[in-house]
TORROPA-119515 format. One record per residue (C-alpha): residue number from 1; residue in three letters; x, y negated, z negated. Coordinates in pm, 1 decimal, m for minus. Layout:
<pts>
<nr:NUM; rest:ALA; c1:X; c2:Y; c3:Z>
...
</pts>
This chain:
<pts>
<nr:1; rest:UNK; c1:84.9; c2:m134.6; c3:835.1>
<nr:2; rest:UNK; c1:m201.9; c2:m346.4; c3:704.2>
<nr:3; rest:UNK; c1:34.3; c2:m530.6; c3:460.6>
<nr:4; rest:UNK; c1:266.8; c2:m613.4; c3:741.9>
<nr:5; rest:UNK; c1:m20.7; c2:m741.1; c3:951.8>
<nr:6; rest:UNK; c1:m137.4; c2:m956.0; c3:676.3>
<nr:7; rest:UNK; c1:215.4; c2:m1093.0; c3:625.2>
<nr:8; rest:UNK; c1:222.3; c2:m1169.4; c3:992.1>
<nr:9; rest:UNK; c1:m92.3; c2:m1399.7; c3:972.8>
<nr:10; rest:UNK; c1:50.1; c2:m1564.8; c3:652.3>
<nr:11; rest:UNK; c1:399.6; c2:m1623.5; c3:783.8>
<nr:12; rest:UNK; c1:283.3; c2:m1763.0; c3:1120.0>
<nr:13; rest:UNK; c1:m9.6; c2:m1956.7; c3:939.6>
<nr:14; rest:UNK; c1:m262.4; c2:m1872.2; c3:1198.2>
<nr:15; rest:UNK; c1:m604.9; c2:m1705.9; c3:1206.4>
<nr:16; rest:UNK; c1:m548.6; c2:m1520.2; c3:1521.2>
<nr:17; rest:UNK; c1:m270.1; c2:m1327.0; c3:1693.6>
<nr:18; rest:UNK; c1:m221.6; c2:m1190.3; c3:2034.0>
<nr:19; rest:UNK; c1:m157.3; c2:m826.9; c3:2073.3>
<nr:20; rest:UNK; c1:181.8; c2:m900.3; c3:2219.2>
<nr:21; rest:UNK; c1:281.9; c2:m1127.7; c3:1941.5>
<nr:22; rest:UNK; c1:164.3; c2:m893.4; c3:1675.8>
<nr:23; rest:UNK; c1:348.0; c2:m587.2; c3:1815.4>
<nr:24; rest:UNK; c1:665.9; c2:m818.0; c3:1855.1>
<nr:25; rest:UNK; c1:638.6; c2:m930.3; c3:1496.8>
<nr:26; rest:UNK; c1:597.3; c2:m562.8; c3:1362.6>
<nr:27; rest:UNK; c1:884.6; c2:m460.2; c3:1586.7>
<nr:28; rest:UNK; c1:1098.1; c2:m730.0; c3:1416.9>
<nr:29; rest:UNK; c1:1076.2; c2:m592.7; c3:1078.0>
<nr:30; rest:UNK; c1:1411.7; c2:m417.1; c3:1027.8>
<nr:31; rest:UNK; c1:1308.0; c2:m257.9; c3:691.9>
<nr:32; rest:UNK; c1:991.3; c2:m97.9; c3:807.5>
<nr:33; rest:UNK; c1:918.9; c2:170.8; c3:1050.7>
<nr:34; rest:UNK; c1:787.2; c2:m29.5; c3:1345.0>
<nr:35; rest:UNK; c1:1114.4; c2:m125.7; c3:1509.4>
<nr:36; rest:UNK; c1:1188.9; c2:253.6; c3:1574.2>
<nr:37; rest:UNK; c1:831.2; c2:373.6; c3:1584.7>
<nr:38; rest:UNK; c1:846.3; c2:635.2; c3:1861.9>
<nr:39; rest:UNK; c1:1160.4; c2:772.2; c3:2025.6>
<nr:40; rest:UNK; c1:1367.0; c2:488.8; c3:1881.6>
<nr:41; rest:UNK; c1:1146.4; c2:228.9; c3:2040.9>
<nr:42; rest:UNK; c1:949.0; c2:m51.3; c3:1876.4>
<nr:43; rest:UNK; c1:575.7; c2:m15.3; c3:1822.7>
<nr:44; rest:UNK; c1:375.5; c2:m126.7; c3:2120.2>
<nr:45; rest:UNK; c1:48.2; c2:m318.4; c3:2144.0>
<nr:46; rest:UNK; c1:m128.3; c2:11.3; c3:2246.3>
<nr:47; rest:UNK; c1:7.5; c2:192.5; c3:1939.4>
<nr:48; rest:UNK; c1:m87.1; c2:m83.1; c3:1708.8>
<nr:49; rest:UNK; c1:m438.2; c2:m57.6; c3:1860.1>
<nr:50; rest:UNK; c1:m456.9; c2:306.1; c3:1813.4>
<nr:51; rest:UNK; c1:m363.1; c2:281.9; c3:1442.0>
<nr:52; rest:UNK; c1:m606.2; c2:6.7; c3:1378.4>
<nr:53; rest:UNK; c1:m912.7; c2:186.6; c3:1546.4>
<nr:54; rest:UNK; c1:m998.9; c2:416.5; c3:1259.7>
<nr:55; rest:UNK; c1:m1016.0; c2:111.3; c3:1025.4>
<nr:56; rest:UNK; c1:m1279.0; c2:m50.7; c3:1263.4>
<nr:57; rest:UNK; c1:m1044.4; c2:m316.9; c3:1396.4>
<nr:58; rest:UNK; c1:m1001.7; c2:m350.7; c3:1772.3>
<nr:59; rest:UNK; c1:m857.1; c2:m625.8; c3:1986.0>
<nr:60; rest:UNK; c1:m1051.2; c2:m849.3; c3:2189.8>
<nr:61; rest:UNK; c1:m1008.7; c2:m1175.8; c3:2389.4>
<nr:62; rest:UNK; c1:m899.6; c2:m1471.6; c3:2171.6>
<nr:63; rest:UNK; c1:m847.3; c2:m1829.1; c3:2260.4>
<nr:64; rest:UNK; c1:m506.5; c2:m1954.6; c3:2155.7>
<nr:65; rest:UNK; c1:m438.1; c2:m2324.9; c3:2074.6>
<nr:66; rest:UNK; c1:m268.9; c2:m2362.1; c3:2407.3>
<nr:67; rest:UNK; c1:m591.9; c2:m2265.1; c3:2587.6>
<nr:68; rest:UNK; c1:m470.7; c2:m1912.7; c3:2707.4>
<nr:69; rest:UNK; c1:m712.7; c2:m1630.1; c3:2642.4>
<nr:70; rest:UNK; c1:m496.3; c2:m1307.2; c3:2574.8>
<nr:71; rest:UNK; c1:m613.9; c2:m981.4; c3:2409.0>
<nr:72; rest:UNK; c1:m555.8; c2:m1010.4; c3:2034.5>
<nr:73; rest:UNK; c1:m695.6; c2:m1001.5; c3:1688.3>
<nr:74; rest:UNK; c1:m872.2; c2:m1251.6; c3:1464.8>
<nr:75; rest:UNK; c1:m800.9; c2:m1262.0; c3:1104.0>
<nr:76; rest:UNK; c1:m1149.5; c2:m1227.2; c3:1017.3>
<nr:77; rest:UNK; c1:m1153.8; c2:m875.6; c3:1172.1>
<nr:78; rest:UNK; c1:m913.9; c2:m754.9; c3:898.1>
<nr:79; rest:UNK; c1:m1114.0; c2:m883.6; c3:610.7>
<nr:80; rest:UNK; c1:m1259.6; c2:m550.3; c3:518.8>
<nr:81; rest:UNK; c1:m955.4; c2:m331.5; c3:567.8>
<nr:82; rest:UNK; c1:m736.1; c2:m590.3; c3:371.6>
<nr:83; rest:UNK; c1:m1002.4; c2:m589.9; c3:92.7>
<nr:84; rest:UNK; c1:m1037.1; c2:m207.3; c3:92.7>
<nr:85; rest:UNK; c1:m682.1; c2:m87.1; c3:130.5>
<nr:86; rest:UNK; c1:m446.4; c2:m383.6; c3:7.1>
<nr:87; rest:UNK; c1:m412.7; c2:m514.2; c3:m349.6>
<nr:88; rest:UNK; c1:m496.2; c2:m899.0; c3:m383.0>
<nr:89; rest:UNK; c1:m218.1; c2:m1099.0; c3:m268.5>
<nr:90; rest:UNK; c1:m123.8; c2:m1216.9; c3:m610.2>
<nr:91; rest:UNK; c1:m166.8; c2:m891.9; c3:m774.5>
<nr:92; rest:UNK; c1:141.1; c2:m766.9; c3:m976.2>
<nr:93; rest:UNK; c1:252.4; c2:m404.9; c3:m849.1>
<nr:94; rest:UNK; c1:242.0; c2:m164.7; c3:m1132.2>
<nr:95; rest:UNK; c1:587.3; c2:m24.4; c3:m1240.1>
<nr:96; rest:UNK; c1:642.7; c2:351.9; c3:m1150.4>
<nr:97; rest:UNK; c1:561.2; c2:567.3; c3:m1452.9>
<nr:98; rest:UNK; c1:894.2; c2:767.0; c3:m1398.8>
<nr:99; rest:UNK; c1:1100.0; c2:454.4; c3:m1475.4>
<nr:100; rest:UNK; c1:938.7; c2:440.4; c3:m1828.8>
<nr:101; rest:UNK; c1:1216.2; c2:441.8; c3:m2094.8>
<nr:102; rest:UNK; c1:1497.5; c2:430.7; c3:m1850.0>
<nr:103; rest:UNK; c1:1663.2; c2:139.7; c3:m2023.2>
<nr:104; rest:UNK; c1:1864.6; c2:239.1; c3:m2333.4>
<nr:105; rest:UNK; c1:1726.5; c2:m44.6; c3:m2540.9>
<nr:106; rest:UNK; c1:1358.2; c2:29.6; c3:m2453.2>
<nr:107; rest:UNK; c1:1148.1; c2:100.0; c3:m2759.9>
<nr:108; rest:UNK; c1:783.5; c2:103.1; c3:m2839.8>
<nr:109; rest:UNK; c1:679.5; c2:m134.2; c3:m3110.4>
<nr:110; rest:UNK; c1:482.9; c2:148.0; c3:m3293.6>
<nr:111; rest:UNK; c1:787.2; c2:375.7; c3:m3296.5>
<nr:112; rest:UNK; c1:601.0; c2:694.0; c3:m3187.5>
<nr:113; rest:UNK; c1:860.3; c2:793.0; c3:m2924.5>
<nr:114; rest:UNK; c1:662.6; c2:745.6; c3:m2620.7>
<nr:115; rest:UNK; c1:897.5; c2:622.1; c3:m2343.6>
<nr:116; rest:UNK; c1:1203.6; c2:583.0; c3:m2561.0>
<nr:117; rest:UNK; c1:1548.0; c2:653.9; c3:m2429.0>
<nr:118; rest:UNK; c1:1828.4; c2:667.9; c3:m2664.9>
<nr:119; rest:UNK; c1:2105.9; c2:673.9; c3:m2403.4>
<nr:120; rest:UNK; c1:2157.5; c2:532.0; c3:m2052.2>
<nr:121; rest:UNK; c1:2039.6; c2:743.9; c3:m1769.0>
<nr:122; rest:UNK; c1:1826.6; c2:962.3; c3:m1986.5>
<nr:123; rest:UNK; c1:1470.0; c2:909.8; c3:m1975.4>
<nr:124; rest:UNK; c1:1192.9; c2:1019.7; c3:m2212.6>
<nr:125; rest:UNK; c1:877.6; c2:1121.0; c3:m2020.7>
<nr:126; rest:UNK; c1:580.5; c2:1212.0; c3:m2210.1>
<nr:127; rest:UNK; c1:239.2; c2:1304.6; c3:m2067.8>
<nr:128; rest:UNK; c1:81.0; c2:1033.4; c3:m2260.8>
<nr:129; rest:UNK; c1:330.3; c2:771.7; c3:m2157.3>
<nr:130; rest:UNK; c1:170.0; c2:464.4; c3:m1995.4>
<nr:131; rest:UNK; c1:m209.3; c2:557.9; c3:m2066.8>
<nr:132; rest:UNK; c1:m450.3; c2:309.5; c3:m2195.4>
<nr:133; rest:UNK; c1:m691.4; c2:405.6; c3:m2457.1>
<nr:134; rest:UNK; c1:m986.9; c2:269.5; c3:m2274.9>
<nr:135; rest:UNK; c1:m904.1; c2:463.6; c3:m1954.7>
<nr:136; rest:UNK; c1:m987.7; c2:816.0; c3:m2115.0>
<nr:137; rest:UNK; c1:m1303.4; c2:824.0; c3:m1908.0>
<nr:138; rest:UNK; c1:m1301.4; c2:899.5; c3:m1537.9>
<nr:139; rest:UNK; c1:m1251.4; c2:596.1; c3:m1303.8>
<nr:140; rest:UNK; c1:m1551.5; c2:445.9; c3:m1127.2>
<nr:141; rest:UNK; c1:m1611.9; c2:578.8; c3:m781.8>
<nr:142; rest:UNK; c1:m1532.0; c2:243.7; c3:m608.7>
<nr:143; rest:UNK; c1:m1204.2; c2:209.8; c3:m774.4>
<nr:144; rest:UNK; c1:m1124.8; c2:574.6; c3:m702.4>
<nr:145; rest:UNK; c1:m1218.7; c2:564.8; c3:m340.9>
<nr:146; rest:UNK; c1:m1019.9; c2:244.2; c3:m290.9>
<nr:147; rest:UNK; c1:m701.5; c2:394.3; c3:m445.8>
<nr:148; rest:UNK; c1:m730.7; c2:723.9; c3:m267.4>
<nr:149; rest:UNK; c1:m773.0; c2:528.5; c3:66.9>
<nr:150; rest:UNK; c1:m472.0; c2:321.6; c3:m3.3>
<nr:151; rest:UNK; c1:m273.3; c2:626.8; c3:m93.2>
<nr:152; rest:UNK; c1:m380.6; c2:819.2; c3:206.0>
<nr:153; rest:UNK; c1:m308.9; c2:525.8; c3:448.8>
<nr:154; rest:UNK; c1:21.2; c2:400.0; c3:301.6>
<nr:155; rest:UNK; c1:156.3; c2:724.2; c3:197.2>
<nr:156; rest:UNK; c1:49.5; c2:933.1; c3:493.3>
<nr:157; rest:UNK; c1:m107.5; c2:1204.9; c3:272.1>
<nr:158; rest:UNK; c1:m397.8; c2:1423.0; c3:355.5>
<nr:159; rest:UNK; c1:m733.6; c2:1306.0; c3:198.7>
<nr:160; rest:UNK; c1:m719.0; c2:1573.9; c3:m57.0>
<nr:161; rest:UNK; c1:m363.7; c2:1505.5; c3:m157.3>
<nr:162; rest:UNK; c1:m442.9; c2:1120.2; c3:m178.5>
<nr:163; rest:UNK; c1:m749.8; c2:1198.6; c3:m403.1>
<nr:164; rest:UNK; c1:m545.8; c2:1405.1; c3:m621.8>
<nr:165; rest:UNK; c1:m275.7; c2:1139.3; c3:m660.4>
<nr:166; rest:UNK; c1:m541.3; c2:874.1; c3:m704.2>
<nr:167; rest:UNK; c1:m724.9; c2:1054.1; c3:m985.7>
<nr:168; rest:UNK; c1:m398.6; c2:1120.4; c3:m1157.5>
<nr:169; rest:UNK; c1:m306.9; c2:761.5; c3:m1139.3>
<nr:170; rest:UNK; c1:m641.4; c2:614.6; c3:m1258.2>
<nr:171; rest:UNK; c1:m664.0; c2:846.6; c3:m1556.6>
<nr:172; rest:UNK; c1:m312.9; c2:785.3; c3:m1658.4>
<nr:173; rest:UNK; c1:m190.9; c2:1133.4; c3:m1618.5>
<nr:174; rest:UNK; c1:129.0; c2:1223.8; c3:m1490.8>
<nr:175; rest:UNK; c1:105.0; c2:1331.2; c3:m1123.0>
<nr:176; rest:UNK; c1:200.3; c2:1687.3; c3:m1041.4>
<nr:177; rest:UNK; c1:165.0; c2:1794.8; c3:m680.8>
<nr:178; rest:UNK; c1:46.7; c2:2155.3; c3:m598.2>
<nr:179; rest:UNK; c1:286.7; c2:2129.6; c3:m310.7>
<nr:180; rest:UNK; c1:599.1; c2:2170.9; c3:m535.2>
</pts>
């Protein structure tokens, strides 16, 4: 949701959005869960407020350029949640580890077989595939907590499951859920 809210502020080029405007924007995103959030109906401004409350963001009276003063959100209220739970806007998203070696022509320059696929559709998955030598040590606590928070919020996982996934991701190990 935070990524969609950040996109709303960027797309509209504003530093404040009314609750009605934000809920309408989220409800217009066909490829997201918000248009059919509850019982096939779009997310409401009350539902948006409930989802944002645990993040320390609440609506308040804002003044719009036309002079009206509806309830809404200032962009500055999202500074901490955006920094804590979202990647930088210009960050490149990492490729999923499971796609490693899915192209038949993919070979590593050192030829050790990591992530090598000899035929289309057949992947070669190695436990060491995608690891970085300087990442053998455990991740620092800030990076770990941030990754776990993002995973918990965006993935809808329990905190324990999110921490397990974050630890696996940051140490370069292939994730194995205890739920399977």
